[in-house]
Structures are given as C-alpha cells and as structure tokens.
N, C-alpha and C positions, 0 to 999 in steps of 0.2 A: 621784604625778603623775596628773592627770586623764586620762581616756581621750580618744582623738582625736575622739570624737563629742560629748563634753561641751562645752557652751558655757561661756564665762567666768562667766556668771551661775549656771549649774548648779554649777560648781566652788565658787563663793562660798557658795551655799546649803548645799551639803554640808558645807563647812568650818564654817559657823556652826552647823549642826545638831550636828556632832560636838563643838563647843565648848559645847553647851547653850544656844545663842542663836537657835534657829530661830524663836522667837516675837518676837524683838526688832524693834521698828520701826526702819526704816533711813532715815536722812536724809542724802542726798548733800551734800557740802560743795563749794564752788567750787574748781576746779582752779587751780594756779599754773602756773609755766613748766616744771614737771617732768613726768615720765611717770607719777608716782604719783597715785592718787586716794584719797580718804578718805570714809567714811560714819560718821555718829554713830549708834550703836546705843542705842536707848532701851528699857530693859526695863520690865516691868509695874510694878515698884516705883518707877519714876521715875529710877533710877540709869542712868548712861550709860557707854558704852565707845566706842572708835573701831576701825573696820575699816580697815586699811591694805591697799591693793591695788596691788602693784608687780610686774606680770608680768615674768618673767625674759627674755622674748623682746622686750620693748619697746625695749631698748637693746643696744648692743654690749657684749661681755664686759668685766669690770673687768681691771685690770692684774695679771698674775702677778708675784709678788714678785721673781722672778729674771729678768724680761724685760730684754733690752738696749734701748738707745735705738732701734736700728733695728727691733727686734721690736715695740716700743711704737708706733712710727710706722706699721708695717704693720698693726697691730691696730686702729688708729683712735683716735677722740677720747678715749674713756674711759680707755684705756691711757696715752695721752700725758699727759692731765691728772690721772691717778690718781684718777678718780672711781669711786664704788662701784657705778655702773650700777643704782641704786635697789634693790640686793639687800637683802632683809629681814634676812638674817643679819648684814649690816653694822650695821643699826639695832639689832638685838638685842644684839650684842656691845658696841657703844658705849654703849647704854643701861645695860647691866650694869656697865660700867666706871664710868660717871658716878654711878650709884646707889651703887656701892661706896665712892665718895668722899663720900657723904652728900648728893649733889645730886639735884635733882628731875627726873630723866628718867622718861618713862612706863614703868610696869611692863608686861611682856609677859604677857598672859593665855593666849593660844593662838597657835601658830605652825605654818605649813605652808610650809617653805622651798622645796620643789620648785615649788610653785605661786605663790610670792611673795605670801603672805597672812599677816597677823598681826592679832590682836585686842589692842589696847593700852589702857592707862589713858587716860581722858579728863581732861586737865588744865584743861579749861575754855576760855574765850574772852577772858580778861583780858590780852590782848597789851599789851606796853608801848606800842606805837604807838597803839592805840585809846584806852588810858587817858590818854595825853598829849594826844591830840586832844580828849578830853572835859574837859581842864583840870587834870589831875593834875600835881603837881610832879614833873618828870622826875628831879630830883636823887637821891632815894633809890633809884630804879630803876637808874640808871646806876652809882651807888656800889656797890650790891650786885653788879651785873654785873661790875664791875671786880674786886671782892673774890673773885668766883668764879674769874676768870682768875688772880689771884695764887695761889689755892689750887691750881688745876690745874697751874700752872707751877712749883710748889714741888719737883717731882720729875720725872725723866724717865719717860715712859710705857713700857710693855712693847713688845716687837717685834710681839706679836700678842695678840689679845683672845679669850677663850673665848666661843663662841656659846651653849653650854649643852647642845648635843646631841653633845658629844664632838669637835666641830670647832673650828678657830681661824680668826679673821678677821685677816689681816695688817694691821698699822698701818704703812703705807708712809710714806716721807719726801716732803714737798712739796719736790721737788728742783728744780734749775735747769731741767731740761727741762719739767717740769710748769708752772713759773712762766712760762717763755718761751712755751710753747704758749698760755697764757692771754693774755699780752700780744699775741701774734700775731693774736688775733681782731680787733684794731683794724684793721690793714692789710688783713685779709681781707674785712671786712664794711663798714667805714666808707665806702670809696669807692662801694660799691653803694648806699648810702643817699644820698650826695651826687651821685653820677654821676661816673664817671671811674675812674682807677686810679693807683696809685703807680708811679713809675719804678723799674726794677731797682736803680739805684744808691741810691735812697732806701730800698728794702727791705733792701739789704745793710747800709747804715748803721744802720738800725733795730735789727737783730739785734745788731750790735757795741755799740751804745749801752746796751742792756739787760744785756749780759753781766756787768758788775760788780755790778749789782743782783741778778740771779738767783743769782750766785755767793754773794753775802752772804746771800740768803735760804736757800740750801741749807746754807751753813756754819753759820748760826745755828739750824737746825732742831733743836730740843732738847725740845720740849714737845708735849703733846696739844693739837691745835687743832680746834675745832668746825668751822671753815672757812666757816660761814654765820651768824656770830654777830651778830645785829642785832635791832632792836626788833620786827620781824615774827615772830621765832622765839623770843622770850622772853616768858614769862607771869608775872604777879605773883600769888603765892599767899600772901596775908597771914595765912592761918590756920596756916601753917608757920613754922618758926623759923630764924633765921640765914640761911646761904646757901641753904637749901632753899626759901626764899621765892620763888626764881626757877625757874619751870618751863622746861625746855630742849626744843626741838623741832628737827627736821631736821638732825641731827648725823651722819647716816649716811655722809657724805663725809669724815669726820674723818681726819686724818693726823698724823704727827709733823712739826711745822713751826716756823717762826720765831715767837717769842712776840709779835711785833708784829702778826701777821696778824689774829688775832681782835680785837685792839684797834682796828685801822684799819677792820675790818668794822663794828664797833659805832659808832665815833666819826666815820666818814665814810660814813654810811648812804646807800645808793643811793635809798632810797624816802622818806626824810624828812630834813628839815633839822635838823642837830645844831649848835647855836650854837657858834661858835669858842671862846667862853669856857668852855663846858662841856667841849669836847674838851680844852682845855688843862688844866682842873682835873682831869679824869679821867686824863690822861697823868701829871700830877704825882702823883696819888694812887697810881697803879700804880708809878711809879719810887720813891716814898717807901717803898713796901712791899717793894721789891726793891733794897736799897742795894748789893748785890753787882754790879749792872749798871753799866756805863759809860754814863751818861745821854746824853752827846752822841753816842756811837756808836750807841746804841739809837735815838735820834730821827732820826739820819741814815738808818738802815735803815728806820725807820717811814715816812719821807717817800718813799724810793725805792719801797718795796713798795706804799705807798698810791697813788703815781702809776701803778705797774704795774696795780694793781687797778682804778683808774679807767679806764685804757685798756682793760682786759679787759671791764669792764662796758659801756663804750660800744660795744665790738664786739658783745657779747651783745645789747644792746638794738637795735642796728642789724640784727642777724640776725633778731631776733624781729619787727621791723617788715617787713623786706624779704622774708625767706624764709617766715616763719610767718604773715604777714598780721595782726599784732597792733599796730595803730597806737597803742594806749594807752601804749606804752613811749616814744613821742616826748615825752610829758610829763616823763619823768625825765631827758631828755638835758641840759637846762640846768644842773641840779644837778651832774651828773657832770662836765660841762665845767668848772664853777667849781672843783670839788674837784681835778680834774687840774691846772688852771692854778695853783691855790694851792700844790700840792706842787711844781710846776715852778719856783716862786719860790725854793726852797732853793738856796743856792750850789752844792751838789754836783750839782744837776740842770740846770745851765746848758747842757750839750751837748744834752740831750733837749729843753729848752725851745727851743733854736735849731732842732732838727729839726721840731718841731710848728709853729713860726713860719713856716718855709719851706714845709713840705709839707702841713700841715693847719691853716691859719690859721682854719678854721671852728670850731675848738674854743674860741677866745677869745670870751667872752660879756661883755656889759656889764650893769650894773644890779644891783639888790638881789635876794636870793633870793625866789623866788615864794612 
C-alpha cells in the first residue's frame, strides 16, 4: 500500500517502475461511466500494454458472500447489486477463468491489489461497435459472440475463482434482490428527469409486478455471466482462431446468473441499434445449440429480464444526466424506451405494460430508430 504522503501519480509511477515500464510512454484513454481509468503504455519497441487504475477507495465495498439482504441494504449500492466495486482482483480472477476456457481475456502482466493497479495485455481497438459503424458485416461478430455464450453456458461455474495470489474471488449469484435493485433505479431517478414523483401505491405495485421476473432470474441463475456483454466490450481479433477471435473486456462484475442475461445485453444494446431480425437470428442460433432448454420458457424469461434491464438502464441514464451532469446520455433514451416497449408487448408482460401506461406514459415513443 502506498504511504499516506504519496500521491496517486507517485504510486502509479512506482508500480510501473517495479514492472519494468518506467520508460513507457503513457497515453490516457477517455473515461466511461465507471470509476476506473486506463492508459495505453507504449514501449520503445512499439509494443503496447494497458494500465488499469481502479482505486479501492473510489467506491463502496463489494458484497460479502454471506451478507443478508438487510446487511446488503445497509452496506449500499455495490452490495445490493452485487457489483465488484472495480476491484482489480475481480478482473484478474475472471480473466484467468475466461482464458482457461480458451477465450481472449487480457493477460495480466503486473498486479498491485492493495492500490488497485494492474498492467494488462492490450487487445487493441477493433471494437465490434466501431467496425460495424465503418461498414463491416455484423453477422460474423454476433455469431461468434453467441457461440462464446454457448461455450460458457455448457457447464456451471465454480463458486469462487482463484486470483493467483492465494486468494479467491467469490462468484456470487445475480439474485432477486440484485435484479430488483437494478429495476428500482427507474422509479428512483426517472421522475427526477421528468419532474415529479411516483405515488406510494404506484411504488408498491411496481415491486410486486417485478417479483415473478426477479424470482425467475434467480431460479435460472446457472451460468457464468459477463454482465456487460455488448458491442462496446467485444473486440474482433481476426489473427486468432475460433472463439478466441473475440476479445473480452469489462467483465469484472461477472456473476452466476440466468443465461438470458448476456444474450439480452448483446442483442438489446443500449448504445447501438441491433436490428430485430438479427436479434431473432441470434436467439435462434443460441437455442439451436442448447436443445435441452425449453425454448418458450427461455424466451419468456428473456423478455422479462430484458424489460427489467431496459428499466434499469433508463434509470442509470437518468441518474447520469440529473446527478452527474452528463447530458450526452439523453441521446440513448429513445432507443431504451423502444426496447422496453417492445418487451412489454409480450403477453406475460401485460401487467407491467399497464403500470407504465398509467404511471410513466413518457416511455412510449413513436417513429423509427434514430
């Protein structure tokens, strides 16, 4: 751990020097909505690595494996939602698990767990989203991404993952409380964006309506889920073979969850339009590869969890705009509204559709995707 008088910059310089990278040129990368930051490290021979900076004090502590619901509520958001609090040990443990399955997660070159620092492999900049924007055919990208999920879902994950320093990182369940906490971001933050508040009876009805969906999510939690599996976190690595052609990023919040979760993150992307026909084709591909599943039951769970996720993201984007002063997230709202409305059209979702129609009619949007 750094001394109390050391600045964050001094801690990073010392870490890089100990890793033999004192002379590497440092190129900061734009930050996203997380508390982590990254720098590309360019060595004299032209090769590159990445410096991950995730201060342990930047967020509340992650959820202890044995915490009760009440204890999680008292500990705060990361414990409720079972987020990793940007702990580098979570990234390291998940990366090792994924690489052990032959997938392309970054190798960890150097690690300072107490200070939240890691030097990792640089997988480049060929994000699915950027390549598709430049005109590449999205089909092969999404097909390989689906095949990765089929591979990951072929067996149950372990209860914990080795970090490599003698410790274990627990792989907790994306349970009903975590799912409900995500859904609850909508009534917490959406009224602040539109002005107003939901009545107590509407809030009570809200929780009751989601209960069957969160219960199904917990009941079906059986596989390793990336939890943020979409085109901004997947890279195309054509020089590699098979499933390793897809580079995986930002998986540190991974949990044991319902197999529909990563599918809906990929196919109902908050940041880019995924054509409905592509979504259907990829769902068909996934179910064909897993004939042991009840397809109708799976798709019902998919629609419910997708509606929950859309509500969660609308709440997050509202929070980013209202609390954090980031108006750029307003541009993503119409897409998320459309996805929520589409999921609410499923027959099983009629009670929730009625709730939104009565209490939040502003989520209904007209017109074609932007």
